[in-house]
C-alpha positions, -999 to +999 in steps of 0.1 A: -601+466-606-614+498-621-581+517-625-599+548-640-620+553-608-590+545-585-570+572-603-599+597-601-598+595-563-560+590-560-563+555-546-533+532-545-536+499-528-505+488-508-496+455-492-472+463-463-443+440-454-463+427-424-491+417-448-515+445-439-534+460-468-540+497-469-551+525-492-521+549-497-537+582-490-560+571-461-546+598-437-553+627-461-585+615-478-618+610-460-630+589-488-600+566-486-603+565-449-640+556-452-635+529-478-605+513-459-627+510-427-646+483-446-619+455-444-640+423-445-649+411-480-683+398-469-693+432-454-681+449-485-703+425-506-734+433-485-727+470-490-723+465-528-756+446-528-773+476-512-757+499-538-771+476-565-806+479-550-802+517-553-790+515-589-819+493-598-845+517-583-852+495-552-838+519-525-868+511-503-856+475-500-824+485-481-827+476-444-802+501-430-791+531-451-768+544-424-733+534-436-712+552-409-678+540-397-663+547-363-651+581-374-672+591-404-709+596-406-724+585-439-758+577-452-768+560-485-795+576-506-810+567-539-785+590-557-753+585-537-735+583-504-736+615-484-710+623-458-724+645-429-754+651-452-733+675-474-706+658-495-718+632-520-701+603-536-719+590-567-732+554-564-713+542-594-680+555-581-687+541-546-695+507-561-663+506-581-642+518-552-657+491-529-654+464-556-618+472-563-609+473-526-627+440-520-608+425-550-575+437-535-583+423-500-591+389-515-558+387-534-531+366-517 
């Protein structure tokens, strides 16, 4: 897990008593809410693979660059993830947040 990136965005991963895994500030952070919507490790890995294509200059090989959730519109571009075409999350940060979340979800 990339603790530095998690701290930068104020992420804390929590496992509730019932076994549910959440990001602590999901209600107050659109980025935490967005990341937590991806709760299947295999989907997260596909997303990470798309980010890796961007980072290696192969953006045009991505089949679907729309990365919206039920509540948040987001689109992946060669330089980052844009929310509602205005706010941008850098690719490296996005990759590290998703990787850390995936790692946490895969823990017992």
